[in-house]
C-alpha positions as CSV (number, residue, x, y, z in Angstrom):
1,M,23.4,-19.9,-14.7
2,E,22.5,-23.0,-15.8
3,D,20.2,-23.1,-18.9
4,K,16.7,-24.2,-17.2
5,N,14.1,-26.2,-19.2
6,L,10.0,-25.3,-18.0
7,S,9.8,-28.1,-15.8
8,Q,13.0,-26.9,-13.8
9,M,11.6,-23.9,-13.4
10,Q,8.3,-24.5,-12.6
11,K,9.8,-27.2,-9.8
12,E,12.2,-24.7,-8.2
13,I,9.4,-21.7,-8.1
14,D,7.0,-24.5,-6.5
15,N,9.5,-25.4,-3.9
16,W,10.4,-21.4,-3.1
17,A,6.2,-20.9,-3.1
18,N,5.6,-23.6,-0.9
19,Q,7.9,-22.2,1.8
20,F,4.6,-20.2,2.8
21,T,1.3,-20.3,4.2
22,E,-0.1,-19.4,1.2
23,P,2.1,-20.0,-1.9
24,Y,0.0,-18.6,-4.3
25,F,-2.7,-15.6,-4.5
26,P,-6.0,-16.5,-5.4
27,P,-6.4,-16.7,-9.2
28,L,-8.2,-13.3,-9.6
29,S,-4.9,-11.9,-7.9
30,R,-2.6,-14.1,-9.9
31,M,-4.3,-12.9,-13.1
32,A,-4.1,-9.0,-11.6
33,A,-0.6,-9.5,-11.3
34,M,0.0,-10.8,-14.6
35,T,-1.6,-8.0,-16.3
36,E,0.3,-5.8,-14.0
37,E,3.3,-7.0,-15.5
38,V,2.2,-6.8,-19.8
39,G,1.7,-3.4,-18.2
40,E,4.9,-2.8,-17.8
41,I,6.6,-4.4,-20.9
42,A,4.1,-2.1,-22.7
43,R,5.2,0.9,-21.3
44,V,8.8,-0.4,-21.8
45,I,8.2,-1.1,-25.4
46,N,6.6,2.2,-25.3
47,R,9.6,4.3,-23.9
48,M,11.4,2.7,-26.4
49,Y,9.9,2.5,-29.8
50,G,7.0,5.0,-29.3
51,S,6.6,8.5,-29.1
52,K,5.9,8.4,-24.8
53,K,9.8,9.1,-23.8
54,N,10.9,9.6,-20.4
55,K,10.3,12.1,-18.1
56,E,14.2,13.8,-17.0
57,N,14.2,11.9,-13.6
58,E,13.1,8.5,-14.9
59,G,15.2,5.5,-16.7
60,I,13.9,3.2,-18.7
61,R,13.2,0.1,-17.0
62,D,14.9,-3.2,-18.8
63,L,12.5,-5.3,-20.8
64,E,14.7,-8.2,-19.6
65,E,13.7,-7.8,-16.3
66,E,9.8,-6.9,-17.1
67,L,9.4,-10.4,-19.0
68,G,11.5,-12.4,-16.7
69,D,8.4,-10.7,-14.4
70,L,5.9,-11.7,-16.7
71,L,7.6,-15.3,-17.3
72,F,7.9,-15.5,-13.3
73,S,4.1,-15.2,-12.7
74,L,2.9,-16.9,-15.4
75,V,4.6,-20.3,-14.1
76,C,3.2,-19.1,-10.6
77,M,0.0,-19.5,-12.3
78,A,0.3,-22.6,-14.1
79,N,1.9,-24.2,-10.7
80,A,-1.1,-22.9,-9.1
81,E,-3.3,-24.9,-11.6
82,K,-1.4,-27.5,-12.1
83,I,-0.5,-26.7,-15.5
84,D,2.5,-28.5,-17.0
85,L,3.6,-25.8,-18.7
86,R,6.2,-28.1,-21.3
87,Q,2.9,-30.1,-21.9
88,A,0.8,-26.5,-22.9
89,Y,4.2,-25.6,-25.0
90,E,3.9,-28.8,-27.0
91,R,0.7,-28.6,-27.6
92,K,0.4,-25.0,-28.6
93,M,3.6,-25.9,-31.2
94,D,1.5,-28.9,-32.6
95,K,-1.2,-26.9,-33.2
96,I,0.7,-24.2,-35.2
97,L,2.7,-26.2,-37.2
98,K,-0.4,-27.6,-38.7
99,R,-3.3,-25.4,-38.4
100,D,-0.9,-22.2,-38.8
101,S,1.2,-24.0,-41.6
102,Y,0.2,-22.0,-44.7
103,R,-1.0,-18.8,-42.9
104,W,1.7,-16.5,-43.0
105,E,3.7,-15.7,-46.5
106,R,7.1,-17.8,-46.4
107,K,10.4,-16.5,-47.0
108,D,11.2,-17.4,-50.4
109,N,14.1,-20.1,-49.3
110,Q,11.6,-22.0,-47.4
């Protein structure tokens, strides 16, 4: 599979979604779906590193799969709200590189 940038991912998902009469869920449903995905990630992490272990007949869900589900939900939210994730990312990085540049202790070699 080719390496896709955020704009390509947004376009690919938008093309797929627009084949349906209602391409994206209403805002609260999208937020609920994204929250569900975060919960599934938390469940996987808790089973991998926390005190909660799997039941006998339950396998660990794949963290990569769950992160992919969250990414898909996030892109759907951005698309429905007409948000360019590449621009949002650039603004965020600009903010943390300026505002947060001295917030955390750095490694000795930097």
